[in-house]
N, C-alpha and C positions, 0 to 999 in steps of 0.2 A: 797287653792294647789289643783291641779285636782290628782287622781286617780295617773295617768300615771308618774307625778312625786313623787306621795309616792314610788310607784314599783322601779324604777330608783334611788332613792336614796335608797331603802336596797338594789340594785345589785351590787351599790359600795360603800356600807360601810359605806352613810354618812348620820351624824348627822344630823337632820332638824332644830334642834333647833341653830345650831349653824350658821344654812347658812341666809345671810343678804337676802330675795327678791328685785327683781331691778325690779316688775311688778308695776302694778297697785294699786297703797297703801300697798307696802311692799310682795304682791303677790313674791310666788316664781316660779321663774319658772324651764322649764327640765336647760336653758342654766346654770342656777344658781348652780343646781345641780352637773352638767359635771365640773363645774368651781372649783365649788368644791374640786371632785373627784380627779384630776389635781392635787389640788394643795400640796391636801393630799399625791400623789404619791412622788411627788417632793421633798417635804419634809422629807419623810421617809428614814429612813437610809439606805444605800445600804448593800445587804446581804454578808457577809460574803464569798469572795472568797474561794473556796474548795482548799486544801491544793498541791502544786503543789506533782508529785510524784517523789520521789525522785531516780536521776538516779542510776543505774547499778553501783556499783561498778567493777572498772575494774582489775582484778587481776594482778599482777606483773607477766614476765615473767620467768622463771624458766630457769636461767642460769647455765651452766655447766663450772667445769672451765675449760681453755685453756690448752693443750698438754706442751705449749709451757712454760707454766709460771716456772719459777728457770732456764732456761734453757738459754746455749749461743751456737749461732748455725753458722756454714759457710755461708754469705750473698748468697741466690740464686743469679746467674747470670743476669736472667731479671729484676731481683728487683735493682742490681747494675748498668743496662745497666738505667733503667727509672728512677734513682735518678740521675745518671749523667745528663742524658739530662735535667729535670729540673733545676736542678744547673744552668747547661750551660745556658738555658734560661733565668731562671733569673740573671744572672749575664751578660748576653751580650745587655738584653731588659730593655727599660725604663717600665717598667707593672705598668699596674694601672686596677680597676676595673668601673665600671657604671649600676645600677640596675636598670629598671620598671617594674612597676605592672600590672601583665597583671589580664584583668575579662576572663575567657574562657569557661562561663558558656553557650555557647551557643557551641562554638567545643563539649563539653561534651555530649552537647543533641544530635549533628549532630552522635556523634561516637555510644551512646548508642541506637541508632535510626536505625543504619546502619551496627554494627559487627557482627550479624549474618548472614545478608546475603554475607557478608566480606568473611567473612571465609568460607560459602559455597562457594562461586564465585573463591576468588583466592587461599583458601587455606592454607591463615594462619590468625593470629588474629589481628584484628586494636585495636592497642594499641595509647594512645595519640603521641608517639615520633614523628612515621610518618607525622604526623603536622604539629610539631616544624620543623624538619628538613625540609619540604616543604617550610615553611615561609621562614625559613633562608635560605633558598637557591636562591627562589626568592628575596629575599631582597637584597644579597650579589650585583644580577647583576645590581641593581641600584648605590652601591654604592661600587664604584673599590677597593679604601684604604684599606677595610674588607679582602677584597678577595684578597693579595700581596703578595709580598717576597721580603725584603730588600737582597740586593747583596753588601754585606759591601765589598768585595774585590774589585769590578767594580767599586765602585759608584755609584750602578741605581737598582731602583724600576723593579721589574716584577709585571704586572696587569691581573690577570688571566682570559682569557675567557672562561674558565671551572668550576666546584662548585665541585670539589672533597672533599667530607666533608666525615673529620674520626668522627668515634662513640665510643665514648671510654667504655667497655665491663670491669667488672667487673669479673675476673678468678680467678680460684683457683691458677693461678703462679703470680697474680702480672696483676696489671690493663695495658691494651691494646687498638691498637689506630686503630681496620679496616676500610679502604676505602669505601664509595661509590662515583664510579668513574661515571664523570657526573650526579649528582644527580640534578643539576638544570634542566634537561632535560627530567627527569623522572616522571609519576603523581604518589599518596597515595599509588596505588599497587604496585608499582615497586620499589616505597619505603620502603614500608613495607617486598616484599619482599627480597631486599636486606640485609634488617636489619638484619631478620630474618632469615638468610642464614649466614652471619657474625660472627652473635652473635656465634651461633651454632656452627661455625668452629672453634672460637675463644675456646669456653667451651671443646669442646671435640678434643682437639689439633690436628687440622691440617690444620688450618690458614696457610697461605704462605707469600714469605716477598713480594712478590707484591702487596697480597691484603693489605698488613700494609703500603706501599708506598705509597706517592705521592698527602699527602693530603694537601688540600691549605685551608684547613677550616676547625676548632674542632668545633663539640657540644660534652657536658658533661653532664650527666641525673643523676645529685647529688639526684635529687627529690627522684628517684624510691629507695630509703631507709632511705626516711623522713626530709633532709635536708629544711629548708626552701630557703636557698641560698649556696654559697660557693662560694670564692674570689680563684678561678681555675685558672692553670699560663698557657700563651699561650707555644705551643710547639714551639723547631724550627724549623727556617725555613716558619715560620708562622707568621702572627702581630695580629691575635684575636682568641680567643675560646668563645662560648658562653654556659656558666652554666644556667640549668635549675631546678629548684627548683620543690619542692611538690607540688599538687596540692591539697588547702583546702577550706572546706564550710567556709566561713565567713560574717559578715553583712559589706554590702559598699552601698557608695552612687551611686546613677540609675538618670543620666541626662537623659531625654526623653522631648518629642515633650510637654506632659502633665506637665510634671514640672521635679523638685525635689524627691528620695524619695529612699528608705533605703530599700534593700533586704538583703537576703540570697544567695549570688555568688560564682561559683568558680574562686578561685584567684593563682596566681603562679606567682613569681618573676623568672625574667630571669638579668642572668647576663653575663655583657660582658667585660670580659678580652682582655685588647690592649697593641699593644705597641707606647709609646709614642712618636718614634721616627720619626714613619708615622701618624698616626693616633689619633688627635685632640680629646678633650672632646669631641666639638661638635659635629665629624664625629661619635664618639661613640653614643651621644645619636638621631644623623638621624638616624641611624642604626638601633636602640632598638625600637626607634619610628615608624619606617617601619614594624619590625617584630609585633610587640604588635597590630599596626590596620588587621594588613592582618589576625593574630591570632583572634581578637576579632571581626571583622565583617564573619570571619565563612563560606565566600561562596562556601563549598566544596559540595554542592550540586550533581551536574552535573559528580566528580569523583564518587561519593560514591553508585551512581544513587537511590539519592532520590525524 
């Protein structure tokens, strides 16, 4: 063997006595040493993986006892009105719900990119809610049975030509639903401003009866309190309500031109509760699919100034 072969063997930790030469007369060549080194590496046991760091333990929240424990109190008037309306709606409508799962990863990335400039320009924070309202209103224009009212006394159906969207707002007095009038004609900034203004009025006890009336469709964001989804009740005088679940990161299948893969995505559930007297399951599915397509496409760059 040549000095070069001896040097190469020493550098790679190859015992030349174990190498069978393929050169003339059994001569050990450079290629033989390289092959022996690669074989040894392949046979060597893989190094043990470093133990994964244990996730930090989450602390349980400190819960204070409610001052209502053990008390019997008079039902607030607003609570009774809300309850009566919900019971009335359930008794008079044939209600059921459909659910779809939506990948809002692109939408969340756009919001993260635009939220600071949006707040400086428009004077309100850019929450995810305006995107959902925008998509819901846009889809209502193409799916008339979802934005309608059954006139039982006349035996007629009114298909609305405006999208007046009620927004369920949690307040100390109870759940109230102020209405974004003509939401289908507003851009993201207009919806964000209207939502912030109406929610502020509800929580400041300054909302007017006119601002609580006239909804043709309602959206309830139960996800803001962590619920994955909810079987919301359709309000009286409407035929559908959209529930938005919490957005959570989880593994999901991604289909692309390159093929199928698994990735960590921002996912949420949308629930449509509807009155089956007018809205069929296929109608509900078509509407939800349209809203899902708008949100997943995330074509909001122009409105966000990106």
